N, C-alpha and C positions, 0 to 999 in steps of 0.2 A: 189599485186593486179597489172596485168599487163597494161600498157600503152601505146597506139601507137602513136609516136613522130611525129608531124605533121599533116597533113591533110588525107585524101585519106584512112582513117580506113578501110573501107571493103575490098578494092585490098587486104593490107597487114594483114588483118585477113586471107584470103581466101590463099594466100602466107604461112602462118603460119601452118595452117591445113593441108595444102595440103604436105608441108614438112615434117612434122610429121608423115604423114600418109606414105610418100614415105620411108621414113626411117624406119620407124616400120614394112614394108611390104616387103623393099627389101632389104636395106642397107647391114646390116649384117649379112645375113644368113649363109654365111660359118662358122660360132659361131655356129650352129646348128649342124655342124660335125656329131656329135654322132649318130644324132638319122636318117641322108643318109645313116651313115654307117650301121647300121641296114637293111635298105632295100637293098643296096648294096651285102652285103651280102649273104640274101635271094635270091637275083638274080645271084650269082653266081660270083662276082666279083673278078680276082684275087686267085678264088676257086681253080687250078691249084697248087699253091704255099703249098698247104695243104696237109701233107702227114702222113701217119700210121705209128704210134710208139710201136713197141713191150712193152708190158705193162707186169704186175705181172701174174702168171697161165696162162702163154701164150695168153692173152689177148692181143688187139691192142686197141690205141686210137688215136687220129686224132689230127695232132699237126698241129695249123693255125697260128704260131707263123708270118711263112714269108709273111700271108696274111696281118698280122695286123700291121707289118712293113711295106707293100707296103700305106696301109691307112695312117698310121702316118706321111708314107712322104710326101704324098700329102697334107695332113693339115699343114704339117714344111713349104713347099716350099709355100704354096697358103699363110699363113700367115705373111711368112717373105716379098714375093711379095707385098701385102697387105700395110704393112709400108713403105717397103725398096723405092718402085715406088713413095712413098709420097714424096721423094723429090726433083725428077724432075716434078712430078705434083704439087708441092708446086711452083717452080719456075716456070710454066706454068701460074696458076691459078692468081700469082702474075703481072705476064706480059700481060697474054692475055686475063684473066676475065672468067668469070662465063658463059658464053654459049661454048665457047672455051673446057673448062675442060668436062661441062656436054657431048658435043658430044662425045667427047672422052670416058665418063664412059657409056655412054647409048650403045655406039659401044662395046666396052668390055663385058659387064653385057650380051647383046643380044646373040653372040658369042658363050659366056660361056655357057649359057643356052642350045643353040642348040646343043651344041657338049654333053652335057649331055643326052638331048634329042635322040641323035642318038650313042650314045655309047651301047655299050653290054658288055655282059660276056667275048667275043673275041674282045673286043677293049679296055680294061679297061683301055689301056694307057691313051684316050682320055680324063681320069679325070683327068689327071696333068695340061694339059694348062687349061680345062674346069674350074676347081675350082680356078685358078689363076685368071683368067677373070672375074667369077662373084666376088670374092675377091676383086678386084682392083677396079672394076667399083663401086662396092658398098660404099668402103670409098669415091670416087668420089662424091656419093650421098650427103653423108654428109658432106665433106668439102664443097659443095659448096649451103648447107642449112644452115650452121653453121651461117652466115655472116646475117641471118635475124634477130638475137639477135640486130644487129644495128637498127631495126625498131620501137626496145621498147628497149628503152636506158636506164631506171630505173629496167629496169629486164634484163637486156643483159646478163649477166650470168647465171641466170634463164635459157634464151631460148636456150644459147648454151649448158646446161647441160640437158635440157630436150632433145634435138636433140640426144643428144650421147646416153641419155637411150631410145629411139625409136630405137636407132641403133643396142644396146645391146639386146633389145627385139625381134627383127628381127628373130634372131637367132632361134625360135621357128618355123618359117617357114618351115624348113626341118622336124620339127615335124607333122607340118599340113599335108606334103608332105608323110611320114609315115603313118600317121592315112587313107589318103585316099588310100594308097597302100595298107593299109589292108582292104579298104572293097571294092578293085575291080579297083580304077583309077590307071592307069598304070605310071610306073614312065616319058615316053615317053611325055604323054598328060599333065601331071603337067608341064612338062620344056618347052613344046610348049607355054603353058600359059602363062609362067613367061617371051618368050622371045617375044611374042606378046604384052607385056606389055610395052613393047617399047615406042609404040606410044603413050602412056601417058605419058613417062617421056619427051618425045618431047616434047608435050602440053605443060607441065610444063615448058619448058625451053625456051620457045617463048613467052609464055602468060604471065607466072608469076614472072619471075627472071630477071636480068638485063642482057643487053650484058658484062658488064665487073663485076664492085662488086657496094653492099653497101656501103657508105660510112657512116664514125662514126669519130666525131657526125655526125646526119643527117643533109647538109644544107635545109635550109626553101625553101619550094616548089619541094622539089627532088619528082621524078616521075620515074615510071620506067615500064617496060613490053610492053604492047602491043599499050598504048596509048604515050609512054614515048617522042616519037621523038615530037610528035604534041607538046605536053604541056610543052615540055622542049624551046620552042623557046622566049616566053616570059622571061623568070628566065636568058636566054642566054643575051640577050638584056641588062639586068641589071647587070649582071655580068661584060657584056665586057665592058659597061663603067665605070666599078670598075679595072679589071686589065687590059685592053687592050689586051689581049692574048685568049680569046676564043672566035672561029671564027665558030665551030659547032653547028648546028644548034640541037644537041642532047649531048649538053655539061650538063647538068643536070647529065646525067648518067655518063658521061665521065670525070667527076673531079677526081683526083687521089685517090687513097683508101688511107682515113683517113689521108689527105697530112697535116704534122702539120708544121704551115710557123711562129708561133710564137716562136718556139724554135729549138734548131738545135737538130735535128733529129739523134740518134745514127745509126751508121751503121751497115749491116748485120754481117758482121765478130766483134765488138764490142758485139754487143748481143749475139754471139755465142759463146766468148771465155769469158763471163761475169760468176760468180759463181752463179748466178741464174739458169741460162741456163744449168752449166754443172751439176749442184746437182739435177736439175731438171729432166734431163736425167738419173742420177741414179734410181732416184724416179720411175721413168717410167720404166727404164729396169728392175729392179729388180721384180717388181710386175707384169709385162708383163710375164714374163719368168715364172713365177709361174702358170698364169692363162694358157698360151698357154699349157703346158706340162699337165694341169690337161684336157684340154679339149680334147689334142690331144690322152691320156692316157685313158681316161674312159671307152671306150669300154672293151679295154681289163681287166683292174682294176675292173669293174662289173663282168666281168667272171669268174675273179678269186675268189671275194666275196663272188658271189652266187653258186661256183662250176659248173657254165655252165649251170644253169638251163634258157634257153629261155625265160620264162614266168616272173620270175623273173628283167632279163636282160631288157626285154621290159619293165617291170614296172616303174624300175628304170631312164630307160633311157629316159621314156615319162615325170617322174615326174621331171628331169632335165630341159628338154624342157619346160615343163609348168611354171616351175619357170625364166626361161628367159623373159616370159612376163612380169613379174614385173619390169624388166630393169627401164621403161618410166615412175614407178610410183617413184621406189628409187631415180631418178638420180636429180628431180627438188629440191629434199632435201637439194643437195649439192650447187645448185646453189643459193638458199635462203640462206644458210648458206654465202655464199659468197656477197649475195646481201643485208644482213640483216641490214648494216649501210646507204644504199640509202636512202634518204628522213630525215634522221633525222639531225640534226645539228652536223658540227664538231667542234672540237677543234681550236682555233684559230692557224692559221699556218700548221695544216693539210691537204696535198693536197687529192684530190678525188685519185689518185694514192698509197700514204700512206694507207689510209682507206680500200681501196680494198686488199693492201699487208695485213693489218693487219686482215682483215676479211679471207684473206685465209689461215693463220697458221693454224684454228682450221680445215679447210677443209683437207689440207693435212696431218695432223697428224691422223683424225681419218680415213684416205683413208690408212693409213699406218696398223694400230690398225687393222681392218677391213682386210688386208691380212695377218699378222700374225694369228689372228685365225681363219681365212680361212685354211691357210695351216696345223694347228696343225690339225683341225676336217678331212682334206685328207688325212693327214697321219697317222692316226687312223684304223687300219683294224677292225672295226667295223661295220655292213652294215646299220643297220636303222641310226645311225651317220650320215651318207651320205646326208638324206633328208635336216641338218643344213648345211652339207657343201655346199649345190647347193643354200640355202638361201644366206648364206656369200658370196658365189661364186657370184651370180648377183650382189647383193647388192655394193660387192667392184669391179666388174669391171662397172659398173652405175658411181660411184663413182671417179676411176681411169682414164675412157676415158674423162667422162665432166670435170672432176677438170681438166685434163691435156689440153685441148682447154681453158678453162676460165684462168687459170693462164699467157697461152703464152699471150692471148689477153689483160690481164691486164698490165703485167709488160713490154712488149717490142712495138714497133710504129707498130699500124696495117698495115704498108705499109710494113712490114715482116713479117705479121701473118703467110701467107703461104709458106714461106720458112722456116721458124723457126720452125711452126707445122710439114710440110714435113721430116726435119731435126731432130729434134727428134723422128719421128716414124723410120725415116731409121734408124736410130742407133741404137735405139731401138730393131730393127728388127734383125740385126745384131748378138745382144747378144740373142734373142729368137732360134737363129737358133741351140742353146745349146739343144732343148730340144731334137731333135733326139737323138745324144751321150746318151744322159741321158735316152732316152728311149731305145738303144741298149744295153747300161751298166745295167741297170735292165733285160732286157732279156735275157744277158749272163751271165756276171759275180755273177749277183747277184740271177741268179737261178728265176728270176721271181718278188722278193719279192723287192717293192719301197720304205723300210722303210727308209734307209740310203740316197738315193737320198732325201725323204721328208724333212729328217730332215737337210740336208743341204738347201735346198731351203728355208725350212722357217729360217735359219739362216741369209742366204745370205739377206733375206724379211726386217732384222731390219736395214739395209743399210737404207732403205727409210724413216727411222724418222730424218736421217741429214740434207735433205733440207726443212723441216718446221721450225726445228732448226736455220739453217743460216736467214731463212726469219723472224724468232721472231727477233734474235741477231741486224737485221739488222734495224729493227722498232723501238727497243730500243734503239739503238744507235742515229736515228735522233730524239726522243722523246727527250734524252739525249741532244744534240746538241741544239736543240732548248730552251731549259731550261739555257743554258748560255747568261750572258750580251751579247757577241758578236757571238751569232751561226751563221753558214753561213747557206745560204737557202737549205732550204730542197729539193729535188730532188721531 
């Protein structure tokens, strides 16, 4: 049961609902790339790269591998920029707060939508910056909305994973654009509408979100948004009497992001070099690479399995996009797994952080198992099986990104959340660049058959099981030390 911490419930519920809608309708649109590629091919983007190749009996067939390479490169760059730029954007978020980062995200998203709107087959190269701008702007919507979980302390992980699930489901946006295109709504009209929606994003920024951050734990009397300046005055005077250092009339909102004053806070580099972060980075990177290669090569894979039958390619592309809508339904289950101990009495000596760590083991393990099963199905060249592949893919993506954000928020000081979240995504983005050479390898040396690359990626995905194993052993070590007569305090 979701419960809002403190008062002012209606505003916080409105913030939650509108944040979920923003993530659901806009944030992760770039991951519906396969649907948009179908439209772009119909419109003739990069069609000059298709060439006639002599076949048997003097017949010719159209080879569009050059066109596919361009579309794969666009997605590779956009997905890389999405994650890699989270490193500087994470620092911006921690340093300057919500409003500054959202204004940047809105500007990028709107510019990207306008570039697609005014592109054409003759200006196909505009897709390179356009998709990157949409991707980076969208992930910034997610980053600034995940902190809403701090308003619902007992369900914090559930809210974080719910926003990540909405982010995954928003990949269906390009399916909607594809369906509208098929009934006569132009690509330009659809993307002009997306650009105009920047007004809605601006309204949320100023009315329903703080200028800086939503702290955790939530201080009593915390307010934000349109009325925060006026309501903060009383709280400011009370805090000034206690601390002697809060002089601003909007101090409620300006308090340091989850500042831990009762104990020494680990530095950013201590967090970054910890075994938890490094193995978490491996966990994220190997699974993300598997997903990115699948999404970026879905259209040519379907072309191969259907022998190029356009109606079948369209049917399976639509099926994939429809399953993406289920991301918002899958992700909360991961959050519930991680929050399942909340409200229950803990064993004496067990801190909330340790309880959260124990709860994360099952989540991390299930996510790795889902990825292996998804990769096996994706590697099997049997067309009807791809329906199951689509289901496993959206389930695993929802668990992956929601679990990533929740784990970072559980293990490390919240004052480093933006930097560590961004660092993990940035470094995993470097690994994800391998998708393009993998694509070239399949198209070239392997003659279009991705079987060996898929087997290699499936084996690589097994590395993800090391991370939950390390967390489990750490928790077991804490329990063992507690059981000794002179055990040291648990962290």
